[in-house]
N, C-alpha and C positions, 0 to 999 in steps of 0.2 A: 184533147187526145190523151189517153192514159199513158203513163210511163211504163216501159217494159223492164221487168226485173228478171235477170238471168241468175239461176242457181246452178252452180257447177260442182260436181262431185266425182272423184275417182272411185274405182271399185276393183277389189281383188278378193275373190272368195268371200262374198258377202250375201250368199243366197238366202240366208235366214233373216238378214237385216233389211234387205231391199223392200219386201212388202211393207214392213213397218216404216221405212223411209218414205215410200210412196204415200202412205196414209197420212203421215205427219206433214209432208209438204203440201198436200192437197188441203188438209184441214186448215193450216195456217194461211195459205195464200187465198183460199176461198173466203176467209174472214177479212181479207183486205181487198174489197171490190174496186178500190180506186186505182189498183195496179193490174196490168196484165203481167203474166209471167211465163217463162220457159225454164225447163230444167234439163241440163245437159249432163249426161253420165258417160264416163269412159271406162270400158272394161279392159283391164290389162292382162288379157289371156288367163282368166280365172280357170282353175282346175276343177272347180265344183260346178254346180248347176246355175251359177249366176247369169250366164249368157241367156239361158232359157227364160229365167225370171225377167230379165231386162226386155227381152223380145215381147213377152206377155204384157208388160207395163206399157211399152211403146205402142202396141196394137190397141190397147185399151184407151190410151190417152195421148193424143198427138202433141200435147204440150211437153211431153217427156221425149227428149231426143237422145239417141244412144250412139256412141262410137265404139266399135270393136277394133282395138289396136292389133296390128299384125304380130306383135310380141309384147312382152312386159317391159315397157320403157321406164318404169319407175314413176313414183308420184310426182316428181318435179317436172319432167318433160311432158308427161301425160296431162298434168294439171295446167301447165302453161298453154298447151294446145287447146284445152277447154276454154281458158280465158279468151284466147284469140278467136275462137269459133262462136263465142257468145255475142248476141246482138243487143243486149239490154243497155238501158241508160245507167244501170248499176249492176255489178256482178257480185254475187255472194258466194264465197267459198265455204263449203260445208262437207264434212266427212260423212260418207255413206254408212258408217258404223254407228252413227247417232251418239257418239260419245260427246261431241260438241252439240249442245241443245239447239234444235231448229226453232224452238220457242223464242229465241233471241232475235229472229228475223224482223219482227215489228219494231223492236228497239233499235236495231241497226238502221232501219229505214227512217225512223224518227230522227235519229242523229244525222243521217244523210240529208234529209229535208231541211235540217237546221243549218246546213252549209258545210258539213264535214265531208271531205273528199275520200277519206279512208276511215273506217270504223272497225276496230279489232276487238275480239273477245280476249280477255286476259284472265287466265286461271287464277283463282284465289288460293287454292290449296295445292300442295305438292301431290304428286301421284307416283306410285311405285314405291320401291324400298327406300329406306333412309339413306342407304349407300348411294343409290342413283340420284336422289335429291341433292346429296352433298356434291356429287360429280357435276350435276347441272349447275349448281351455284358457283362452283369453281370455274366452269366453262364460261358462264355469263360474266363473271368477274374479270376473267382474262379478256374475253372478246370486247367487253365494254371499254377496257383500258387501251386496247390496241386498235379498235375499229375507227375508221375515219368518218363513220356515220352514226346516227342514233341507233341504239339497240334496245329492244323492248323485251324484258324478261317475261317468261311464261306466256308468250304469244306465239302461236304456231301458224299464223296466217288465216285462221278462221275469222271471217268477217266480211265486210262490204268494201268494194272498190268502185269508185266513180268511173264512168266511161273515159273521162279525160286521162285518168291514171293508167288504165289498161292500154289506151292508144299510145301513151308515151313508152310503156314497157315494150309494146310491139315494135316501135320505131328503133329501139336499141338494137334489135336483131341478135340478142344473146342466144346461143344455141341451147343453153341450159339456164334459163333465167332464175336467179335467186331472188324471187319477188319481194320477200320480206326486207331484203337489204336495198333493192333497187328503189323502192318507193321512198325510203328515208334519204337515199342518195340524191333523189330528185329534189328533196326539200319539203316533202309532205310530212305533216305531223299527225300520226294516227290519234283518233279519239278512242279511248279505251273503255270497254264495258266489262266490268268484273263478272265472272261466272264460275260455277263449280262444275268441273268436268265429270261426266258420269262414267261408271264402269260399263264395259261392253255387256249388252244383254245376250247377244248370240255370237258364236264364232270365236276365233282366236286371232289376235293381232299378228301380222307377219313381221313386225319390227322386233329386232333384238339388239343386244349391246353393240354389235359390230355395225349395224345399220346406223345407230346413233353416232358412233365414232366417225363413219363416213360423212354423215351430215355435218358434224362438227368441223371436220377438216374442210369440207366444201364451203361452209360458212366463213371459216377463217380466211381462205384464199380469196373469197368474193368480197370480203369486207375490208381487208387491210393488206398493206405491203410491209408492215412492221416486222413480221417474222423473217423476211429476207434481210432486213437491216440488223435484226438481232443475231442472225447467223453470222453476218460480217463482224459485228461487235464481239461475238463469242470467239471467233477466230483470232481477233487481235488480242483478246484477254488471255486465251490459252497460250498463244505464242509468247506473250509477255511473261506469264507464269513459268512456262518452260525455260525461257531464257534466264530468269532470276534463279530458278532451282539449279540449272546447269552451272551458273556462276557460283552459287553457294557451294555446290559439290566440288567445283574446281578449286576454290579457295581452301576448302576443308582438306582436300587431298594434298594441295601444295604445302599447306602449313603443317600437316601431320601425315607425311608420305607413307610411313610404315605402319602407323597406328590406325589410320582411317581406312575402313573397308566398306565401300558403298554396297556391295552385294548386288545380286541380280533382281531382288524383289522390287526396288524402286523403278528399275527399268521396265519390268513387266507391267507394273501398275500404270506407269506413264504411257506406255504403248496402248494399253486398253482404254485409258482415259481419252487420249487423243483420237484413237480409232472410233470411239463412241461419239465424240463431238463431230467428227467428219461424217459419220453415218447420219446423225441427226440433221446436220446442215444439208447433206445431199437429199435427204427425205423432204425437207422443206422446199428446196429448189425444185425437186421432182414434182411436188404438188402443183407448183406454179407452171412448170413446163407442161404438165398434163392438161392444165386448164387452157393454156395457149394452143396445144394440139387439138383439143376439142373444138376450139373456135375456128381454126384454119381449115378444118375438114369440111365445113359447110354442109353437114348432114342435116336432114329434116328433123324437126322435133319428134314427130311420130309418123308412121305410115298407117293409114286407116284401112283395115281389111274390109269393113262394112259399116255403113251408117243407116240409122233409121230416123224418119221424120224430119230430116234436113231437106230444105228446098234444093233442087238441082240447080247448080250454077251454069250459066252460059259459058261458052268457050272464052268470050271476051272478059267475063268476070274472073275466070280462073287465071288468065294472063295478067 
């Protein structure tokens, strides 16, 4: 019996790339007759003509299954739902904009057949401006030092995941699974395949600097509790510094009562410094509280408005 390979991809405003994506997947998987495959695509309420293109693809080829989300849930929630809806023995995560080359699929499968439970693509070259690359390096340096798990630089989750790994991720029940961290937290070691990421042929990326910052903060909260401890340590350090400075000023004033004039500038500087430390610490605590709040709400990953080419579940299977 042939093994089933599931290819999962999110989609947001990719009407020009989707026909190219369909042709590339069909060409590659048809060259691998030893495998059956399904391709799951989720549309996050695209504002262009992506929905129509996806419907045409699904009508043309039943191996392509489409989910239309009720709203834009973001790539993490929508992507996790695709993982859980996939039926394959192995699941391959691939961007529908084709910046990550689908030509690596045979390589991933070869590494998987060799016994690797996770196979990730790792970008060889930096992308974007030199400033962004410097920021990325700084982020990875920080996250690698504080993370409780293995962190892989220049790996965005593009790659293959064995069914066993996906089943474990599903059992965790995380409302917003940070999959890249979860798999290393479980103890799996990714097999890395170097590649060069392409420029987008069509369309424009919806990611911007603030989206990257949000992802960085989410990664920090998901991977480590060190920032909370650092906030505590910072509080002790600033309290100690404030006490020492106050003692120095008191001694200086007592020993030179009429000649020493502290002025108001040190007071203002001290207030601003302590205020900024408090705000930073509150921000760190707020990120963790926000993560807790997300978990206790028990909201669904996504609500599907419509699906195409999925088998209808019986009432018993739904329960």
